[in-house]
N, C-alpha and C positions, 0 to 999 in steps of 0.2 A: 783319141777315139772314145774314151770313157766319158768325156765331157759331152761329146756329140750324142752318145747313147743316152746319157742322162737328160739331155735337152729333148731328144726324141721321145723318151719315155714320159717327160713332163708334158709335152705337147700332146702326146697320145692320151694321157690321163685327163688333160683339159678338153680334148675332143670328146672322149668317152663320157665325161660328165655333161657336155652340151648335148650329146646324142641321148643320154638318159633323161635329161630335162625335157628334150623335144618328144621323146617317146611318152613320157608321163603326160605332157600337154596333149599329145595325140590321143592317148587313152581317155583322158577326161573330156575331150571334144567328141570322141566316138560315143561315150557314155551319154553326153548331153544330146547328141543326134538321136540316140536310141529313145531316150525319154521324150524328145520333141515328136518323134514319129508315133509313139504310143499316144501321146496327147492328141496329135492330129487325128489318129484312128478314132479316139474316144469322141472327140468334138464332131468329126464327120458322122459318126453313129447318132449322136445326139440331134445334129441338123437334120438327118434323114427322118428321125422320129418326129421332130417338130414340123417339118414339111408335111408328113403324113397327117399329123393331127390338124394342121392348118387346112389341108385339103378336105378332111372330114368336116371340119366346122364350116367351111365355105359351102359345101354341099348341103349340110343341114340348114345353114341360113337361107340358102337358095330355095330349098323345098319349103321352109316355114314362110318365106316371103311369097311364094306362090299360093300356099294355103290362105295366108292373110289377105292377099289381093282378091281371092275368091270370096272370102268371108265378107270383106268390105263391099264387094259388089252385091252379094246377097243382101246385106244389111241396108245398103242404099236403096235396093229395089223395095225392101220392106218399109223403109221410111217413105218412099214415094207412094207406096200402096196406102199407108196409114194416112198420109196427107190428103190423098185423093178421097178416101173414105170420110174424113173429117169434112172435107169440101162438100162432098155429096150430102152428108147428114146435115150440114149447116144450110145448105140450099133447100133441103126437103123440109127441115123443121123450122127454119127461120131463126132469127137471132133471139127471140124471146122464149125460147124452148125451155121446158123444165128438164129436158135431158142433158142440156150443157152444163158444165161444171160451173158452180157458183164460187164466189170468193169465200175463203175460210173465214168463219165467224170467230172472233177473239173471245177467249175465256177471262173470267175474272181472276185476278192474281191470288186471291185468297182460296179459291177452289182447288188449287194444286196440292195443298198440303193436308187434305182432310183425313188421309189415311194414317197420318202419324201423330195426331195430337189430340183430338177430341174423342172423349169417351162418355 
């Protein structure tokens, strides 16, 4: 009976050490799960902030695009008006008019440095 008791106590000690190892492993897993849940919550908050910023930037780009499209249309009308005015002036004054711009007259290369050397 003593040998059976010793064997049983040895088996019990072995099983208790296995249970202790498993409990330790379970506690570590629970800790890892808690850290992962915390990380997930942080990342979800960051994703929400990024989505909000993206929506604001998209809205801003959309409004700027609309303003730019309006400005382009206005500028195009202005260009067409200037071209029509030039055409009307050319037809009224003719090609040999003194009001038309003349080509730029070149200057002599020595005249550019007069302020710096001759006294």
